[in-house]
C-alpha positions in Angstrom: 63.7 76.4 77.5 61.6 73.7 79.3 62.9 71.9 82.7 65.1 69.1 81.1 66.7 71.6 78.4 70.1 73.6 79.4 69.7 77.7 80.7 72.3 80.1 81.8 72.9 78.6 85.1 72.8 74.7 85.7 69.9 73.1 88.2 70.6 72.5 91.7 69.6 68.6 90.7 72.2 68.7 88.3 76.0 68.8 89.8 77.4 67.3 86.6 76.1 70.4 84.6 77.2 72.4 87.6 80.8 71.1 87.3 80.8 71.7 83.6 80.1 75.2 84.3 82.4 76.0 87.0 85.2 74.4 84.5 84.5 76.4 81.6 83.9 79.3 84.0 87.0 79.1 86.5 89.8 78.6 83.4 88.1 81.6 81.8 88.8 83.4 84.6 92.1 82.5 85.2 92.8 83.2 81.5 90.9 86.9 81.8 93.6 87.2 85.4 96.7 86.0 83.5 95.7 88.1 80.1 95.3 90.9 82.3 98.7 90.6 84.7 100.6 90.2 81.1 99.0 93.4 79.8 99.3 95.7 83.0 103.3 93.8 83.3 104.1 95.0 79.7 102.3 98.6 80.6 104.6 98.8 83.5 107.3 97.6 81.4 106.4 100.4 78.6 106.4 103.2 81.5 110.2 102.3 83.1 111.1 101.8 80.0 110.3 105.2 78.6 111.4 107.0 82.0 114.4 105.6 81.3 114.8 106.4 77.8 113.3 110.2 78.8 115.8 110.9 81.9 118.6 109.7 79.1 117.3 112.4 76.6 116.9 114.7 79.3 120.6 114.5 80.1 122.1 114.5 76.6 119.7 118.0 75.6 121.1 119.6 79.5 124.6 119.4 78.2 123.4 120.5 74.4 121.9 122.9 76.1 124.7 124.3 78.2 127.3 124.1 75.3 125.0 126.8 73.5 124.5 128.6 76.5 128.5 129.0 76.7 128.6 129.6 72.8 126.1 132.8 73.5 128.3 133.6 76.9 130.9 134.1 74.5 129.4 136.0 71.3 127.6 138.3 73.7 131.0 139.0 75.6 132.6 139.5 72.0 130.5 142.2 71.0 129.1 143.6 74.1 129.7 147.7 73.9 130.1 147.7 70.5 128.0 149.0 67.6 126.4 147.1 64.7 128.6 148.6 62.2 131.8 147.5 64.2 130.3 144.1 64.5 129.1 143.6 60.8 132.9 144.9 59.8 134.9 142.8 62.0 135.9 139.4 59.7 138.0 137.9 63.2 134.4 137.8 65.1 133.3 136.2 62.3 135.8 133.5 62.1 135.6 133.0 65.7 132.0 132.2 65.1 132.8 130.1 62.7 135.1 128.3 64.5 132.2 127.3 66.9 130.0 125.7 64.1 133.0 123.8 62.7 134.4 122.4 65.9 130.6 121.5 67.7 128.1 120.1 65.4 125.5 120.9 67.1 125.7 124.6 66.6 124.5 125.4 63.2 124.6 128.7 63.1 125.1 131.9 64.7 123.7 135.1 64.0 123.9 138.6 65.2 120.3 140.9 64.6 119.9 144.3 64.7 116.7 145.7 66.3 115.1 146.2 62.8 115.3 142.7 62.1 118.3 142.5 59.8 121.4 139.7 60.7 124.4 141.9 60.4 126.7 139.4 61.5 126.7 134.9 60.6 129.0 132.7 61.0 128.3 130.9 58.0 129.2 134.0 55.8 131.1 137.0 55.6 129.7 140.1 55.0 126.8 138.7 56.2 123.2 138.7 53.6 120.8 141.4 55.6 117.9 139.1 55.6 114.9 140.2 57.4 114.2 137.4 60.7 111.3 139.6 61.7 109.1 136.9 61.2 111.3 134.5 63.2 109.7 133.9 66.9 112.9 134.4 68.2 113.1 137.4 67.2 109.2 138.4 67.6 109.6 137.3 71.5 112.7 139.0 72.5 111.6 142.5 70.8 108.6 142.5 73.4 110.5 141.6 76.9 113.9 140.4 77.3 113.1 136.4 77.5 116.3 135.7 79.2 117.2 132.4 76.9 113.9 132.0 74.6 113.9 128.5 72.9 112.1 128.9 70.1 109.7 126.7 67.5 111.6 124.5 64.6 112.1 126.2 61.7 114.2 125.1 58.0 117.5 127.1 58.0 117.3 129.7 55.1 121.8 129.4 54.6 121.6 126.0 56.2 118.2 124.4 54.4 118.2 122.0 57.5 115.7 122.1 60.2 116.6 123.5 63.5 115.9 125.6 66.0 117.2 129.0 67.4 118.4 129.9 71.2 118.2 133.6 71.6 119.2 136.8 73.6 118.1 139.6 74.1 120.5 142.7 73.3 120.2 146.2 74.9 121.2 149.5 73.8 124.1 151.6 75.3 121.8 152.9 78.3 121.0 149.6 78.9 116.9 149.5 78.7 115.9 149.4 75.3 116.0 146.8 72.0 119.5 147.0 70.5 118.3 143.6 68.2 119.6 139.8 69.2 121.8 137.2 69.4 120.9 133.6 68.4 122.1 129.9 68.2 120.6 127.8 65.8 120.4 124.4 67.2 120.7 121.2 64.4 117.7 118.9 64.9 120.0 116.5 63.0 122.0 116.3 66.3 119.6 115.3 68.5 118.0 112.5 66.1 120.6 110.7 65.2 121.0 110.3 69.5 117.6 109.1 69.7 117.8 106.7 66.5 119.9 103.8 69.3 117.1 104.4 71.8 114.6 103.6 69.5 114.6 99.9 69.4 111.1 99.2 67.3 108.6 101.0 65.0 105.9 101.7 68.1 109.2 104.0 69.8 109.5 107.8 69.6 111.4 110.2 71.1 111.3 113.9 71.0 112.1 117.4 73.0 108.9 119.8 73.2 108.6 123.4 74.8 106.7 123.9 78.1 103.4 125.1 75.9 103.9 121.7 74.4 105.2 123.2 71.3 107.3 119.7 69.2 110.0 121.4 68.7 112.4 118.2 67.4 111.2 114.1 66.8 112.1 111.3 65.9 111.2 109.4 63.8 108.8 111.9 62.2 111.1 115.1 61.3 109.0 116.1 58.0 107.8 119.4 57.1 105.2 120.9 58.6 104.8 118.2 61.1 107.1 120.3 63.7 105.9 123.0 65.8 102.7 123.0 63.9 100.9 120.9 66.9 101.0 120.9 70.9 101.3 118.4 73.4 99.6 118.2 76.7 102.8 118.4 79.6 101.8 118.1 82.2 103.0 120.1 85.6 106.3 118.8 87.8 109.9 117.7 86.9 108.9 114.7 85.4 105.6 112.3 84.9 103.4 110.6 82.0 100.7 111.1 79.9 98.5 109.6 77.0 97.3 111.1 74.0 97.5 111.2 70.0 100.6 111.8 69.0 100.3 115.2 66.7 103.0 114.3 64.3 101.9 110.8 63.3 98.6 110.3 64.5 99.2 107.6 66.8 97.6 106.7 70.3 100.7 106.3 72.5 102.0 106.5 76.1 104.5 109.2 77.0 107.2 109.5 79.8 108.5 113.4 79.9 110.7 114.5 81.9 112.1 118.5 82.3 115.4 120.1 81.3 117.3 121.3 84.0 115.3 124.5 84.8 115.1 125.3 81.1 111.0 125.7 79.4 112.1 122.3 77.6 110.7 118.9 78.1 112.5 115.7 77.3 110.0 113.2 75.6 109.8 109.4 75.0 106.9 107.5 73.9 105.8 104.2 72.9 102.4 103.5 70.8 99.9 101.4 72.3 99.3 99.7 69.0 102.9 98.3 69.8 101.7 97.6 73.2 98.3 95.9 72.2 100.5 93.4 69.2 103.2 91.7 72.1 100.3 91.3 74.2 98.0 89.8 72.0 101.2 87.1 71.4 101.5 86.5 75.0 97.8 86.1 74.6 98.1 83.0 72.2 100.1 81.3 73.9 98.2 81.7 77.0 94.8 80.9 75.4 96.5 77.5 73.9 97.8 76.9 77.4 94.5 77.3 78.7 92.8 74.7 75.8 94.7 72.2 76.6 94.3 73.0 80.5 90.6 73.1 79.8 90.8 69.5 78.1 92.4 67.6 80.5 90.1 69.0 83.4 86.9 68.1 81.5 88.1 64.4 80.6 88.9 64.2 84.4 85.5 65.4 85.1 84.0 61.6 84.8 85.9 60.2 87.3 84.8 62.4 90.3 81.7 63.4 89.1 79.5 60.3 91.4 81.7 61.4 94.6 81.3 65.0 94.0 77.0 64.3 93.8 77.4 62.7 97.1 79.1 64.7 99.3 78.6 67.9 97.8 74.3 67.7 100.0 76.6 67.0 102.9 79.1 69.6 102.7 77.0 72.2 102.0 74.5 70.6 105.4 77.2 71.0 107.6 79.1 74.3 106.3 74.8 75.7 107.3 75.0 73.8 110.9 78.6 75.1 111.1 77.7 78.4 110.5 74.4 78.7 112.4 75.8 77.2 115.0 78.6 80.1 115.0 76.4 82.8 115.1 74.3 81.5 118.0 77.5 81.2 119.8 78.4 84.6 119.3 75.3 86.1 119.7 74.7 84.2 123.0 77.8 85.1 124.1 77.7 88.8 123.9 73.7 88.6 125.4 75.5 86.5 128.5 78.2 89.2 128.6 75.5 92.0 128.3 73.1 90.2 130.8 76.1 90.0 133.2 77.7 93.7 133.3 74.0 94.5 133.8 73.6 92.4 136.4 77.0 93.2 138.0 76.1 96.5 137.8 72.5 96.2 139.4 74.0 94.2 142.3 76.6 97.2 143.2 73.9 99.8 142.3 71.7 98.0 145.1 74.3 97.6 147.3 75.3 101.1 147.0 71.7 102.3 147.6 71.2 100.3 150.7 74.8 101.6 151.9 74.1 105.2 151.3 70.6 104.8 153.0 72.4 104.0 156.2 75.5 106.5 155.9 72.5 108.9 155.3 71.4 108.2 158.9 74.6 108.6 160.3 75.5 111.7 158.4 72.3 112.9 159.6 72.6 111.8 163.3 76.4 113.0 163.5 74.7 116.6 161.6 71.9 117.1 164.1 74.0 116.6 167.1 76.6 118.8 166.2 74.3 121.3 165.5 73.3 120.9 169.3 77.4 121.4 170.1 78.0 124.0 167.7 74.8 126.0 169.7 76.9 125.2 173.3 80.3 126.1 172.0 82.3 129.5 173.6 85.5 128.5 173.2 86.9 129.8 169.8 89.0 126.9 168.9 86.1 124.7 169.8 84.4 126.2 167.4 87.5 125.9 164.9 87.4 122.1 165.3 83.4 122.1 165.1 83.7 123.3 161.6 85.6 121.0 160.3 83.6 118.4 161.1 81.1 120.3 159.6 82.9 120.3 156.5 83.9 116.6 156.3 79.8 116.0 157.3 79.3 118.1 153.9 82.3 116.2 152.0 80.3 112.7 153.2 77.3 113.9 152.1 78.5 114.7 148.5 80.0 111.2 148.5 76.5 109.7 149.1 74.8 111.6 147.0 77.8 110.6 144.0 76.5 107.1 145.4 72.8 107.5 144.9 73.3 109.1 141.5 75.1 105.7 140.5 72.3 103.8 142.3 69.4 105.7 140.4 67.9 106.1 143.8 68.6 110.5 144.2 65.5 112.4 144.3 65.1 114.1 140.9 62.9 116.9 139.9 62.4 116.5 136.0 61.4 120.0 134.5 61.6 120.8 130.5 65.3 122.1 130.1 66.4 124.0 127.3 69.7 122.2 126.6 71.0 124.9 124.1 70.6 127.4 127.1 71.7 125.2 129.8 75.3 124.3 127.6 76.1 127.6 126.8 75.9 129.1 130.0 78.1 126.4 130.8 80.5 126.9 128.7 81.0 130.3 130.5 81.3 129.2 133.4 83.7 126.6 132.3 86.0 128.8 129.9 86.7 130.9 133.1 87.4 128.0 135.6 89.5 125.5 133.0 92.6 127.4 132.5 94.2 129.3 129.6 95.9 126.3 128.0 92.1 124.5 127.3 89.9 126.5 125.1 86.1 125.5 125.5 83.6 125.6 122.6 80.1 124.9 121.5 78.3 123.2 118.7 74.8 123.6 119.5 72.1 122.3 117.0 68.8 124.8 117.0 66.6 121.9 116.1 67.5 120.6 119.7 63.8 120.7 121.7 63.8 120.9 125.4 64.8 117.8 127.2 62.7 116.5 130.4 65.6 116.4 133.4 66.4 117.8 136.6 68.1 121.2 135.8 70.9 120.7 138.3 71.7 117.0 138.0 71.7 117.6 134.6 74.3 120.6 135.1 76.8 118.5 137.8 76.3 115.6 135.3 78.1 118.1 132.2 80.5 119.4 135.3 81.9 115.8 135.9 82.6 115.1 132.6 83.9 118.6 131.7 86.5 117.8 134.6 87.4 114.6 133.0 87.9 115.7 129.9 90.3 118.3 131.8 92.0 115.8 133.4 92.5 114.2 130.1 94.3 117.2 128.9 97.1 118.0 131.3 99.5 119.6 128.2 96.3 121.8 127.4 93.8 120.9 124.5 90.5 121.4 123.4 86.6 120.9 125.0 83.7 121.0 122.3 80.2 120.6 123.9 77.7 119.3 121.4 73.8 119.2 121.4 72.2 117.4 118.4 68.3 115.8 118.4 67.9 112.4 117.6 64.9 109.2 117.5 64.3 106.5 119.4 64.2 103.8 119.4 68.2 103.6 118.6 70.8 101.1 120.1 73.0 103.6 122.3 76.3 100.5 123.0 74.3 98.0 125.1 71.5 99.9 126.3 68.4 100.4 124.1 66.6 104.6 123.7 63.0 104.2 124.1 61.1 105.2 120.6 60.4 109.2 120.9 62.4 112.2 120.5 65.7 112.4 122.6 68.0 115.2 122.7 72.0 114.3 122.4 74.4 116.5 124.6 78.3 115.3 124.3 81.3 116.1 125.8 84.7 115.9 123.8 87.6 116.6 123.9 91.8 116.2 122.2 93.0 114.2 125.4 94.9 111.0 126.1 92.1 109.0 125.0 91.5 105.1 126.6 92.2 102.2 125.5 89.5 99.3 125.1 90.2 97.8 128.4 89.9 101.5 130.5 86.8 101.8 128.2 84.9 98.7 128.9 85.2 99.6 132.8 84.9 103.4 132.9 80.9 103.5 134.1 82.1 100.5 136.9 81.8 102.3 140.8 85.3 103.0 141.9 86.8 102.3 139.1 89.8 105.3 138.6 92.6 105.6 136.6 93.8 109.0 138.4 96.2 108.8 140.9 95.6 108.5 145.0 93.3 111.4 145.9 92.5 112.6 142.6 89.4 110.7 142.5 86.3 108.4 143.7 85.5 106.4 140.8 81.9 107.5 141.0 82.2 110.5 138.0 80.9 108.7 135.1 79.2 105.9 137.2 77.4 109.1 138.7 76.2 110.4 135.0 75.6 107.3 133.8 72.9 106.5 136.9 71.5 109.6 136.3 71.1 109.2 132.0 69.1 106.0 133.5 67.2 107.1 136.5 66.3 109.8 133.6 64.7 107.9 131.1 68.0 107.8 128.5 71.0 106.9 128.1 75.4 107.3 128.1 77.4 106.8 125.1 81.5 106.7 125.7 83.3 107.0 122.2 87.2 107.0 122.9 90.5 105.8 121.5 94.4 106.2 122.9 96.0 109.5 121.1 92.2 110.3 119.8 90.8 111.9 123.0 86.7 110.9 124.2 83.6 111.9 123.7 81.1 111.0 126.3 77.5 111.5 125.0 74.6 111.8 127.5 71.0 111.2 125.8 67.3 112.8 127.1 63.9 112.5 126.8 62.5 115.6 125.2 59.9 117.1 127.2 56.2 116.6 126.4 55.2 119.6 123.9 54.3 122.8 125.5 55.7 122.1 128.7 57.0 125.7 130.4 61.1 125.4 129.9 63.1 126.1 132.8 64.9 129.3 132.7 68.9 128.7 133.1 69.5 131.1 136.3 72.2 130.5 139.4 70.9 128.4 142.2 69.0 129.8 144.4 71.0 130.5 147.6 70.1 128.1 150.8 67.4 128.9 153.3 68.1 131.2 156.0 66.3 130.1 159.2 63.4 132.0 160.5 63.3 133.6 163.8 59.9 134.4 165.7 56.8 132.7 166.5 54.7 129.9 164.4 56.2 127.0 166.3 54.0 123.9 167.0 53.5 120.4 168.3 56.1 117.8 165.7 55.3 114.1 165.5 58.8 112.7 164.7 58.7 109.3 163.0 62.6 107.4 162.5 63.2 103.6 163.5 66.6 105.0 164.0 67.3 106.2 167.8 70.2 108.4 166.9 68.8 110.0 164.5 65.5 110.2 166.2 67.8 111.5 169.5 69.6 114.0 167.6 66.5 115.3 165.4 64.2 116.3 168.4 66.9 117.5 170.4 67.8 120.2 167.8 63.6 120.6 167.2 63.1 121.2 170.5 65.8 123.3 171.0 64.1 125.1 168.3 61.1 125.9 169.9 58.8 123.5 168.8 57.1 121.0 171.0 58.1 117.0 170.1 56.9 113.9 170.1 59.1 111.4 168.7 58.2 107.6 167.6 60.5 105.0 166.5 57.6 103.2 164.0 54.8 103.5 162.0 52.2 101.4 164.2 53.2 103.4 167.4 52.8 106.3 165.6 49.1 105.4 164.2 48.4 104.6 168.0 49.0 107.8 169.7 47.1 109.8 167.2 44.1 107.2 167.9 44.4 108.1 171.2 42.9 112.1 170.6 46.2 113.8 170.8 46.8 116.6 168.9 50.1 117.1 166.5 51.0 120.4 164.1 53.0 118.5 161.5 53.9 114.5 161.1 57.5 114.5 160.1 58.4 110.7 159.1 61.6 108.5 158.0 60.8 106.0 154.4 62.3 103.1 155.5 61.2 101.8 158.3 59.9 98.1 159.6 56.7 96.6 159.7 55.2 100.4 158.1 57.1 102.7 155.7 56.7 106.3 155.6 54.6 106.5 152.6 52.3 103.9 153.9 52.4 105.9 157.4 51.0 109.0 155.5 48.5 107.3 153.5 47.4 106.1 156.5 47.4 109.5 158.5 46.0 111.6 155.4 43.0 109.2 155.7 42.5 110.1 159.2 43.7 113.7 158.8 43.6 114.8 156.0 44.5 118.3 156.5 47.8 117.8 158.5 51.1 118.9 157.4 53.2 115.4 156.3 56.7 115.5 155.6 58.8 112.9 154.2 62.7 112.6 155.1 64.4 110.0 153.4 67.9 109.1 152.6 66.9 108.5 148.0 63.7 108.4 146.3 62.3 105.4 145.9 58.9 106.1 146.4 56.0 103.7 145.7 55.0 104.8 141.9 51.3 105.0 143.2 52.1 107.4 146.1 48.8 110.1 145.6 50.1 113.6 145.5 47.8 114.4 148.0 49.7 112.2 150.5 53.2 114.3 151.1 53.2 118.0 151.8 56.9 117.8 150.6 60.3 115.7 150.7 63.2 115.9 152.7 66.4 114.6 151.1 69.0 113.6 154.3 71.7 114.5 155.2 69.7 118.2 155.8 71.2 120.8 157.1 69.5 122.2 160.4 68.7 125.4 159.5 67.4 123.7 156.2 64.9 121.7 158.1 63.8 124.2 160.6 63.0 126.2 157.5 61.2 123.3 155.7 58.4 122.9 159.0 58.0 126.5 159.3 57.0 126.9 155.4 54.8 124.1 156.4 53.2 124.8 159.0 52.9 128.5 157.8 51.0 127.4 154.8 48.6 124.8 156.5 47.7 127.3 159.3 45.3 129.2 156.7 43.8 126.1 155.7 43.0 124.8 158.8 41.7 128.3 159.7 39.3 128.1 156.2 38.2 123.9 157.6 37.4 125.3 161.0 35.1 128.3 159.7 
């Protein structure tokens, strides 16, 4: 077609044609929906009607079967304990059976049949003709095994010449074990079908009863010779239901409703032919089609009136919608970005403030610890020693709190190495299993494909312990904690954080506890925020883990819903290929101070007079010669005067000159001098050479650890100086 011709869809520059297509499509769509609704309604009504009438047939058939069961009970009682000759010669018994047939139109015939399959007593004639019924299924089934009350296939009776089906019971011999014939009652199929005719209101409907194996034993319409008991229907399981199948009697596609007759292996069916449903639907469709045609004609006639206005407004509306949608998206994106920036700025500001506070607090703890060590050496009173020990424990708790603050502020000293996270997690599980209590189970799901992570193993273990303790507190009634590992590949968005490109390891701690609502989850990593009662938490646990994850080059993600538990996932970068893996082992014991010689002259540099005074006094008490200075320039001036020193011990955060700047200046003049840096956090310059420092000590440090570190540095430096002298 040319550009000016008609195509299957209208051009954007021809709104009138577009309207024509829409006017044609929309009413057609409405027509299709109406026709579909009509079909669904007819189908639902047919199912409802079939179910109701199947229930009616079930109730009627159940009463019929109950009546026949009573007749069989009476029949069995009358012949019990009697021989077949006595039964065959008893006219009064014959008359009693005949009375049942006359009073009950549904009872076609009653027979007593011996073990050889010969009729010995009949309600229809006396004496009974010795007919052979060994070909009947009601005899064969009972001969093999006691079936209880057996429902037979339909057949034409040799005595009555009518369609019947039998209910038979087995008769046992005098010992009660062997087969000694049967008694049976024939059910007149006509009695059932006459009742069913009142339920069949059109040619597409049919009623039937079938056995549990699907064999048809009575049907209306269609009870013709050769049509009953020859085919089966797919009865589903359960007491009632529906199915669709082709009838084995009339060959029509039918919708069946079925219902089981009590506890018997018999089902009542009522069916509607799909052809009759389609015919009714086509009648409705014709009416709908007429309405559709008239409505479409009216709308098309009105189209010319609205065409000009539609053409003007279409472009304006489309442009307005596009602008509004873009504006909405931009507003949402900006709001999300601003919220994320505010949260990160808030955490960063709190982190910087926390780091500064932690540094000052470290100095206080260091000064208190040094002075306490001096006092402990002079205490002789036992009670005073106990008080000193309490002070020591308080200082240790303060040091632990400072370490948590530094972890949140991302200023703690990390020693990242290659860590086998699966091995560490498995070892941690053993520890938690012993300490969590019997009400909490600890499980692991470790992915063997995980590569070693690049992280500080001690801080990683502390982070996972923090998460496990939080999980335990969220399950006061007990539950499960699951430690999982799996590899992930960056770049990847983790909440509001961005995971860098490259391989990473995901370590998660999941619990089955109370979970967190959205407002609590949004503040979970904020420092000092806690939902625990007073005295049970500082609010720094998740903050510390979050800070550790970011400082390690990873990320932290928390997913939780009230009542569904919580999962905290820690993402860490993988170690470089070929890096030596840190073995999972117990932490080393704290160093023990050595005794003996190997003392020396220590140049102590710290701007905090209280810390400097306490540290210098302690070192002098331990046998060192100490020269203390309040800053880097004063220390350099003292060295420039030619004074000899064996080791430089300097603080990091000092005015005028930092500890690392002092170390680089001293290293340039004294390359062999041991230099130890004593700092409250790990905020060291990135360009600091490895040779500038002999070691880094973290405040607060215990007296025996400080002395041991000094002696180790002096011991390592002594051979180097001897080599330099030679």
